[in-house]
C-alpha positions as CSV (number, residue, x, y, z in Angstrom):
1,M,0.0,0.0,0.0
2,A,1.4,3.4,-1.0
3,E,2.0,6.1,1.6
4,E,-0.7,8.7,1.9
5,K,0.9,11.3,-0.3
6,Q,-1.1,14.2,-1.8
7,I,-0.7,14.6,-5.5
8,L,-1.8,17.5,-7.7
9,V,-2.8,16.5,-11.2
10,V,-2.5,19.2,-13.9
11,E,-4.3,18.0,-17.1
12,D,-6.4,20.1,-19.4
13,E,-8.4,17.1,-20.9
14,A,-11.2,16.7,-18.3
15,I,-11.8,13.0,-19.0
16,V,-8.1,12.2,-18.9
17,G,-7.6,14.1,-15.7
18,M,-10.5,12.3,-14.0
19,D,-9.1,8.9,-15.1
20,I,-5.6,9.8,-13.7
21,Q,-7.3,10.9,-10.5
22,R,-9.2,7.7,-10.2
23,R,-6.2,5.5,-10.8
24,L,-4.1,7.4,-8.3
25,I,-6.7,7.0,-5.6
26,N,-6.9,3.3,-6.4
27,L,-3.2,3.2,-5.8
28,G,-3.6,4.7,-2.4
29,Y,-2.7,8.4,-3.1
30,I,-4.7,11.5,-2.1
31,V,-5.9,13.5,-5.1
32,P,-8.2,16.2,-3.9
33,V,-8.3,18.2,-7.1
34,V,-7.4,18.2,-10.8
35,V,-6.6,21.5,-12.4
36,S,-6.4,22.3,-16.1
37,S,-4.0,25.3,-16.4
38,G,-0.6,26.3,-15.3
39,E,-1.9,29.3,-13.5
40,E,-4.2,27.1,-11.4
41,A,-1.3,24.7,-10.7
42,I,0.9,27.5,-9.3
43,T,-2.0,28.7,-7.1
44,E,-2.7,25.2,-5.8
45,V,1.0,24.6,-5.0
46,R,1.2,27.9,-3.1
47,E,-2.0,27.3,-1.1
48,N,-2.0,23.6,-0.4
49,N,1.6,22.4,-0.8
50,P,1.0,18.9,-2.3
51,D,3.7,16.3,-2.1
52,L,4.1,16.0,-5.9
53,V,2.8,17.4,-9.1
54,L,1.9,15.4,-12.2
55,M,2.1,18.0,-14.9
56,D,0.9,17.7,-18.4
57,I,3.5,19.4,-20.7
58,N,0.9,20.6,-23.3
59,L,-1.7,22.8,-21.7
60,Y,-4.2,25.0,-23.4
61,G,-3.8,28.7,-22.7
62,E,-0.8,31.1,-22.5
63,M,1.2,29.0,-20.1
64,D,2.2,25.4,-20.8
65,G,3.4,22.8,-18.2
66,I,7.1,23.6,-18.7
67,E,6.6,27.3,-17.9
68,A,4.3,26.5,-15.0
69,T,7.0,24.1,-13.6
70,S,9.7,26.8,-13.9
71,K,7.5,29.3,-11.9
72,I,6.7,26.7,-9.2
73,H,10.4,25.9,-8.8
74,S,11.1,29.6,-8.1
75,F,9.3,29.2,-4.7
76,S,9.1,25.4,-4.1
77,D,11.3,22.3,-4.3
78,I,8.2,20.1,-4.8
79,P,9.0,17.1,-7.1
80,I,7.3,17.4,-10.6
81,I,6.8,14.6,-13.1
82,Y,5.8,15.5,-16.6
83,L,3.0,13.8,-18.5
84,T,3.1,14.0,-22.3
85,A,1.6,12.3,-25.3
86,Y,4.6,13.0,-27.5
87,T,8.2,14.0,-27.0
88,D,9.6,16.2,-29.8
89,E,13.2,17.2,-29.4
90,K,12.5,20.9,-29.0
91,T,10.0,20.3,-26.2
92,L,12.3,17.9,-24.4
93,E,15.2,20.4,-24.5
94,R,12.9,23.0,-22.8
95,A,11.7,20.5,-20.3
96,K,15.2,19.4,-19.3
97,I,16.0,22.8,-18.0
98,T,13.3,22.5,-15.4
99,E,14.9,19.3,-14.1
100,P,11.7,17.1,-13.7
101,Y,11.9,14.0,-11.7
102,A,10.6,11.8,-14.5
103,Y,8.7,11.8,-17.8
104,I,5.7,9.5,-18.2
105,I,4.5,8.9,-21.8
106,K,0.7,8.6,-22.3
107,P,-0.9,6.1,-22.3
108,F,0.8,4.5,-19.3
109,K,0.0,1.6,-17.0
110,D,-0.7,1.9,-13.3
111,R,2.5,0.0,-12.4
112,E,4.6,2.4,-14.5
113,L,2.9,5.4,-12.8
114,Q,3.4,4.0,-9.3
115,I,7.1,3.2,-9.8
116,N,7.8,6.6,-11.1
117,L,6.0,8.2,-8.2
118,E,7.8,6.2,-5.6
119,I,11.2,6.9,-7.1
120,A,10.4,10.6,-7.2
121,F,9.3,10.6,-3.5
122,Y,12.4,8.7,-2.5
123,K,14.7,11.0,-4.5
124,N,13.1,14.1,-3.0
125,R,13.4,12.7,0.5
126,M,17.1,11.9,0.0
127,E,17.7,15.4,-1.4
128,K,16.0,17.0,1.6
129,L,18.2,14.9,4.0
130,L,21.3,15.9,2.1
131,K,20.4,19.6,2.2
132,E,19.7,19.3,6.0
133,S,23.0,17.5,6.5
134,E,24.9,20.2,4.5
135,R,23.1,22.9,6.5
136,N,24.0,21.3,9.8
137,L,27.6,20.9,8.6
138,R,27.8,24.6,7.6
139,E,26.4,25.6,11.0
140,K,28.8,23.4,12.8
141,N,31.8,24.8,10.8
142,Q,30.6,28.3,11.4
143,W,30.4,27.6,15.2
144,L,33.8,25.9,15.1
145,G,35.3,28.7,13.1
146,A,34.1,31.3,15.6
147,V,35.5,29.3,18.5
148,I,38.9,28.8,16.9
149,E,39.0,32.5,15.9
150,G,38.7,33.4,19.6
151,I,41.4,31.0,20.9
152,G,44.5,32.9,22.0
153,D,46.9,30.3,20.5
154,A,47.7,29.4,16.9
155,V,45.3,26.7,15.6
156,I,45.6,24.6,12.5
157,T,43.2,21.7,11.6
158,T,43.9,19.0,9.0
159,D,42.0,16.2,7.5
160,P,43.1,12.5,7.9
161,E,45.7,13.0,5.1
162,G,47.3,16.0,6.8
163,T,45.7,18.5,4.4
164,I,45.0,21.9,6.0
165,R,41.3,22.7,6.4
166,L,41.4,25.7,8.7
167,M,43.8,28.2,10.3
168,N,43.0,31.0,12.7
169,P,44.6,34.5,12.5
170,I,47.3,33.7,15.0
171,A,48.4,30.7,13.0
172,E,48.5,32.9,9.9
173,A,50.7,35.4,11.7
174,L,53.0,32.6,13.1
175,T,53.4,30.7,9.8
176,G,53.3,33.7,7.4
177,W,50.6,31.9,5.4
178,K,47.1,33.3,4.8
179,Q,44.3,30.7,5.4
180,E,43.1,31.0,1.8
181,E,46.7,30.3,0.6
182,A,47.2,27.3,2.9
183,L,43.9,25.6,2.4
184,G,44.4,22.3,0.5
185,K,48.2,22.2,1.1
186,H,49.8,19.6,3.3
187,L,50.8,20.7,6.8
188,E,54.5,20.1,6.1
189,C,54.4,22.8,3.4
190,V,53.1,25.4,5.8
191,F,54.5,24.4,9.3
192,N,57.7,22.7,10.3
193,I,59.0,22.1,13.8
194,I,62.6,22.9,14.5
195,G,64.3,21.4,17.6
196,E,65.4,24.1,20.1
197,E,68.8,22.6,20.7
198,T,69.6,20.8,17.4
199,R,68.0,23.5,15.2
200,K,67.0,20.6,12.9
201,Q,63.5,19.6,11.8
202,I,62.0,17.1,14.1
203,E,59.4,14.5,13.4
204,D,56.0,16.0,12.9
205,P,53.7,15.1,15.9
206,V,50.7,15.6,13.7
207,K,51.9,12.9,11.3
208,K,52.4,10.6,14.3
209,Q,48.9,11.2,15.4
210,L,47.5,10.7,11.9
211,K,49.2,7.3,11.7
212,K,47.7,6.3,15.0
213,T,44.1,7.5,14.5
214,G,43.6,8.3,10.8
215,S,41.2,11.0,11.9
216,T,41.0,14.8,11.7
217,V,43.7,16.6,13.8
218,C,43.6,20.0,15.4
219,L,47.1,21.4,16.1
220,I,47.3,24.1,18.8
221,I,50.6,25.9,18.9
222,Q,51.6,27.8,22.1
223,Y,54.5,30.1,21.9
């Protein structure tokens, strides 16, 4: 049984629209309304925020399904699947720009419809999780950056390969490298440790730690 997802059907042929609505309901989806124009589709998405739109590419009136999709994407990341009875090259090129989740060619079977819908729902869910993960990572990095900026010692962080990912202003002053110049370079290129008595380069403690843990390292330099 399909999850109870609400689908907006945009189809200007009334009989075809009612048939799609009936088939979707039989598959377990919620289809409260079928609209026949791009303008109505935009209004419906704004007001009721359905989970997905089945959009006929060829609509009567001034706005076709591709233009309606473009306008919807300007304010919503709702997944949209195109319905079309034919696929000429020029129309497909226009449609590609709007990045639909799928194309379904009329006439289609219920199984084909359901598979495309479930793939679209899954893809949209994964995209939202990825965006949320990226947002959380950005916030974490911003917080970490603010903390490191305020530390009174020089701080350099590297990834497991020893590549520099962050430097605070004190580390910039100590090494003579600006963060934007050092990012992506190996720590050894930017910071070397010289023995106080021997005045020779000694083994990098960060490299030793990386060998042990294989994890990100934060180097704090007190001087």
